[in-house]
C-alpha positions as CSV (number, residue, x, y, z in Angstrom):
1,M,-8.3,-23.7,-11.6
2,P,-7.8,-20.8,-8.6
3,A,-4.9,-18.9,-8.8
4,T,-1.7,-19.4,-6.4
5,V,-0.9,-16.9,-4.3
6,E,2.3,-15.8,-6.6
7,S,0.3,-15.6,-9.7
8,R,-2.2,-13.4,-7.5
9,M,0.6,-10.5,-7.4
10,Q,2.4,-8.5,-9.7
11,V,4.8,-5.8,-9.8
12,I,4.7,-2.7,-12.1
13,Q,7.0,0.3,-12.3
14,G,5.2,3.5,-12.3
15,D,2.8,6.1,-10.5
16,I,0.4,4.4,-8.2
17,T,-2.2,7.5,-9.0
18,H,-3.0,6.5,-12.5
19,L,-4.0,2.7,-12.1
20,K,-7.6,1.9,-12.5
21,V,-8.0,-0.6,-9.4
22,D,-10.5,-1.0,-7.0
23,A,-8.0,1.0,-4.3
24,I,-4.6,1.7,-4.3
25,V,-2.6,2.5,-1.1
26,N,-1.9,5.9,0.3
27,A,1.7,5.6,2.2
28,A,0.1,8.4,5.0
29,N,1.0,10.5,7.6
30,E,-0.9,9.8,11.4
31,S,-3.3,13.3,10.1
32,L,-3.9,11.5,7.0
33,L,-4.1,14.7,5.9
34,G,-1.5,14.8,2.9
35,G,2.3,15.4,3.1
36,G,5.5,14.5,0.6
37,G,5.8,11.7,-1.9
38,V,3.4,9.0,-2.7
39,D,0.9,10.6,0.0
40,G,0.8,14.5,-1.4
41,A,0.8,13.1,-5.4
42,I,-2.4,11.0,-4.1
43,H,-4.1,14.1,-2.5
44,R,-3.1,16.4,-5.3
45,A,-4.2,13.9,-7.8
46,A,-7.8,12.8,-5.8
47,G,-8.5,16.5,-5.3
48,P,-10.0,18.6,-2.3
49,D,-13.0,16.1,-1.6
50,L,-10.5,13.6,-0.4
51,L,-9.0,15.6,1.8
52,A,-12.5,16.6,3.1
53,E,-13.2,13.1,3.9
54,C,-9.9,12.8,5.5
55,E,-10.5,15.7,8.4
56,D,-13.2,13.6,9.1
57,L,-11.8,10.4,10.4
58,G,-9.8,11.7,12.7
59,G,-6.4,10.4,12.1
60,C,-4.7,7.1,11.8
61,R,-2.5,4.9,14.3
62,T,0.8,3.5,12.7
63,G,-0.1,0.2,11.5
64,D,-3.4,0.8,10.9
65,A,-5.5,1.9,8.1
66,K,-8.4,3.6,7.0
67,M,-10.6,3.7,3.6
68,T,-11.9,6.9,1.6
69,A,-13.8,7.4,-1.5
70,G,-11.0,7.7,-4.6
71,Y,-12.4,11.0,-6.0
72,R,-10.9,12.5,-9.2
73,L,-8.5,8.8,-9.6
74,P,-9.3,6.2,-11.5
75,A,-9.0,4.2,-8.2
76,R,-12.3,3.9,-6.4
77,H,-10.8,3.7,-3.5
78,V,-7.9,5.0,-1.6
79,I,-6.7,3.2,2.0
80,H,-4.6,5.1,4.0
81,T,-2.2,3.4,5.9
82,V,0.8,4.6,8.2
83,G,3.8,2.9,8.0
84,P,6.5,3.0,10.9
85,V,9.6,5.4,10.8
86,Y,12.7,3.3,11.1
87,H,14.5,3.3,14.3
88,G,17.1,0.8,13.6
89,G,14.6,-2.2,13.8
90,V,14.3,-1.6,17.4
91,S,10.7,-0.3,17.7
92,D,8.5,-3.1,16.6
93,E,9.3,-1.4,12.7
94,A,8.6,-4.9,11.3
95,E,5.4,-5.7,13.3
96,L,4.1,-2.4,12.5
97,L,4.2,-2.3,8.4
98,H,3.4,-6.0,8.2
99,S,-0.1,-4.6,10.1
100,C,0.0,-2.2,7.6
101,Y,-0.4,-4.4,4.5
102,S,-2.6,-7.0,6.7
103,E,-4.7,-3.9,7.7
104,S,-5.2,-2.7,4.3
105,L,-5.8,-6.0,2.8
106,R,-8.5,-6.7,5.4
107,L,-10.3,-3.5,4.9
108,A,-10.1,-4.1,1.0
109,A,-11.9,-7.7,1.6
110,D,-14.7,-6.4,4.0
111,A,-15.3,-3.9,1.3
112,G,-15.6,-6.9,-1.4
113,L,-12.6,-5.1,-3.6
114,G,-11.1,-7.2,-6.0
115,T,-8.0,-5.2,-7.1
116,V,-5.2,-3.7,-4.8
117,A,-2.2,-1.5,-5.7
118,F,0.5,-0.8,-3.0
119,P,3.3,1.2,-2.7
120,C,6.9,1.2,-0.9
121,I,5.3,1.8,1.9
122,S,8.1,3.2,4.3
123,T,10.3,3.5,2.5
124,G,11.2,7.8,1.7
125,V,11.1,9.9,4.2
126,F,10.5,7.2,7.0
127,G,13.9,6.0,6.2
128,Y,12.5,2.0,6.3
129,P,15.6,0.2,4.2
130,K,14.2,-0.6,0.9
131,E,15.2,-4.5,1.0
132,E,14.1,-5.0,4.5
133,A,11.0,-3.4,3.5
134,C,10.2,-5.5,0.4
135,E,11.1,-8.5,2.4
136,V,8.0,-7.6,4.9
137,A,5.4,-6.4,2.4
138,I,5.7,-9.3,0.0
139,A,5.8,-11.6,3.3
140,A,2.7,-9.6,4.6
141,V,0.5,-10.1,1.2
142,T,1.5,-14.0,0.9
143,E,0.3,-14.6,4.6
144,W,-2.7,-12.7,3.3
145,L,-3.6,-14.1,0.1
146,A,-3.2,-17.5,1.2
147,A,-5.5,-17.5,3.6
148,H,-8.2,-15.3,1.5
149,E,-9.8,-15.4,-1.5
150,L,-9.7,-11.0,-1.6
151,P,-8.2,-9.4,-3.1
152,R,-7.9,-11.4,-5.8
153,Q,-4.7,-9.5,-7.6
154,V,-2.4,-7.6,-5.3
155,T,-0.5,-4.9,-7.4
156,F,3.1,-3.4,-6.2
157,C,3.5,-0.4,-7.7
158,C,6.9,1.0,-7.6
159,F,8.0,4.3,-8.8
160,S,11.4,3.7,-9.4
161,I,13.0,0.9,-11.8
162,D,15.5,-0.2,-9.0
163,D,12.6,-0.5,-6.4
164,A,10.3,-2.5,-9.0
165,E,13.6,-4.6,-10.0
166,L,13.8,-5.3,-6.4
167,Y,10.3,-6.2,-5.8
168,R,10.3,-8.8,-9.1
169,S,13.6,-10.4,-7.6
170,R,12.4,-11.2,-4.4
171,L,9.2,-12.6,-6.0
172,G,11.6,-15.0,-8.3
173,R,10.3,-12.7,-11.4
174,E,11.7,-10.8,-14.5
175,A,11.2,-7.5,-16.1
């Protein structure tokens, strides 16, 4: 029996750098050269080889994604995506954020990856309201999974308990 779209999504609360999945998604900045939040944590955990590979990528535009090796991470790959800075929702932020998820999933599928974990993209220093970002994230992933076999499993890895509860609530799940 084929898995339902809903059964292919899960929510966990924790540190994305500890997940043993085919790819984790990095909420990166346009330079791809590291930063704060999840971006800095991923670069620290992966080690200097990640930075060296990112230096050769030439950056990344908002809404796009690029993939590297995972180096010292348990994840085999890192998919770097640049979320939009929130400007009140009047600068195509929802479309750009949706693109972050769909482009990341496209890269994963093209590489034959079965498991991908996302952080809460753009909700830190980029200021995207968490509830709105959650709606966009789940809609984008649901649309992708409904139309594609890969990845088989998508994890929303939320660093805070509150974020995990928000995602679980939106998916109609209990903790």
